[in-house]
C-alpha positions in Angstrom: 0.1 0.1 -0.1 1.3 3.9 -0.8 1.4 5.6 1.9 0.3 8.8 2.1 2.4 12.2 0.8 2.9 14.4 4.2 3.5 18.1 4.0 3.1 21.2 6.3 4.4 24.9 6.0 3.1 28.2 7.5 1.2 30.6 6.2 2.2 33.9 6.0 0.5 37.4 4.8 2.3 38.3 1.9 4.9 41.2 0.9 4.0 40.9 -2.4 0.2 40.8 -2.1 0.5 43.9 0.1 2.6 45.5 -1.6 0.2 45.3 -4.9 -3.1 45.9 -2.7 -1.2 49.5 -1.2 -0.3 50.5 -5.0 -3.9 50.0 -6.2 -5.2 51.6 -3.4 -3.0 54.5 -3.9 -4.2 54.7 -7.8 -7.0 54.6 -6.9 -6.9 57.5 -4.2 -5.2 59.7 -7.1 -7.7 58.6 -9.6 -10.3 60.2 -7.3 -8.3 63.0 -6.5 -7.6 64.0 -10.3 -11.0 63.8 -11.1 -12.9 66.6 -12.0 -15.9 66.1 -9.4 -16.7 68.3 -7.0 -14.5 68.3 -3.8 -17.1 67.3 -1.2 -17.8 63.9 -3.7 -13.5 63.7 -4.0 -13.6 63.4 0.0 -16.4 61.0 0.0 -14.4 59.3 -2.5 -11.0 59.2 -0.9 -13.1 57.8 2.6 -14.8 55.3 0.9 -11.4 54.2 -0.8 -9.7 54.3 2.3 -12.4 52.1 4.5 -12.2 49.5 1.7 -8.4 49.2 1.4 -8.7 48.9 5.2 -10.6 46.4 5.4 -8.8 44.6 2.3 -5.8 44.8 4.0 -6.8 43.6 7.5 -8.0 40.4 5.8 -4.6 39.7 3.9 -2.5 40.3 7.6 -4.9 38.8 10.0 -4.9 35.0 9.0 -7.4 32.9 10.3 -5.0 30.0 10.3 -1.2 30.0 10.6 -0.3 26.4 9.6 -1.3 23.8 6.7 -0.6 20.2 7.6 -1.1 17.4 5.5 -0.8 13.7 6.8 -2.1 10.2 6.5 -5.2 11.1 8.7 -5.3 13.9 5.4 -5.4 18.1 5.5 -4.9 19.8 8.7 -5.6 23.6 9.0 -4.1 24.8 12.4 -5.0 27.8 14.1 -3.4 29.8 17.0 -2.8 27.9 20.3 -2.7 24.7 17.8 -6.5 23.9 17.1 -6.2 21.8 14.2 -9.4 22.0 12.5 -9.6 19.1 9.5 -10.3 20.0 5.9 -11.0 18.1 2.6 -8.8 19.3 -0.1 -11.7 21.1 -2.5 -9.7 22.3 -5.3 -6.4 24.0 -6.5 -5.2 26.1 -9.7 -1.5 27.0 -10.8 -1.3 30.5 -11.9 1.9 30.6 -13.1 4.3 31.5 -9.7 1.0 31.7 -7.6 -0.7 28.7 -6.3 -4.4 28.7 -5.1 -6.2 26.0 -2.8 -9.4 25.4 -2.1 -10.5 24.0 1.8 -13.8 22.9 2.2 -14.1 22.8 5.9 -17.8 22.1 7.8 -20.6 22.2 5.3 -21.0 25.2 3.2 -17.5 26.6 4.8 -14.3 27.0 2.8 -11.0 28.5 2.9 -8.9 29.7 0.2 -5.1 29.7 0.7 -3.2 32.5 -2.1 0.9 31.2 -2.1 3.0 33.5 -3.6 6.7 32.9 -3.8 7.2 34.8 -0.6 5.0 32.9 1.5 6.3 29.4 0.8 10.4 28.2 0.2 11.3 26.7 -3.1 11.3 23.3 -1.4 8.2 23.1 0.3 6.1 24.5 -3.1 7.8 21.7 -4.9 6.7 19.5 -2.6 3.2 21.1 -2.3 3.0 20.5 -5.9 4.1 16.8 -6.2 1.0 16.4 -3.0 -1.3 18.2 -5.3 -0.6 16.3 -8.5 -1.4 13.1 -6.3 -4.3 14.1 -5.1 -7.8 12.8 -6.5 -9.8 15.3 -8.1 -12.5 16.3 -5.9 -14.5 19.8 -6.5 -17.4 20.9 -5.3 -19.0 20.2 -1.9 
């Protein structure tokens, strides 16, 4: 019998993605300020952009899970204080240097993990791609 491949890696906020969010926010604010709108409307636009960007950055920087592990018992998502949550692999996509993994949790709950090159080292990335390639295709839930 073939043993199940194992892997574990930490999930950290991506500096690349955080930088891209900040860049888009800055461009959006410049666009609002450079528009020909009334100054009061510009102010409201800048405030809306700031609030939405704060929400996006908070979501990017504050992680629900800090670690992903796969062993013989299956996939586990680890919260702070080593609380482990079992998960099923819902699917995965590789977009150039990006890896997007969807985990299915309790009914109706999903967790998407976006891995950029600065989040996972090259060896863990290689091993993860091998583990994902060996998983049976499972979409939906």
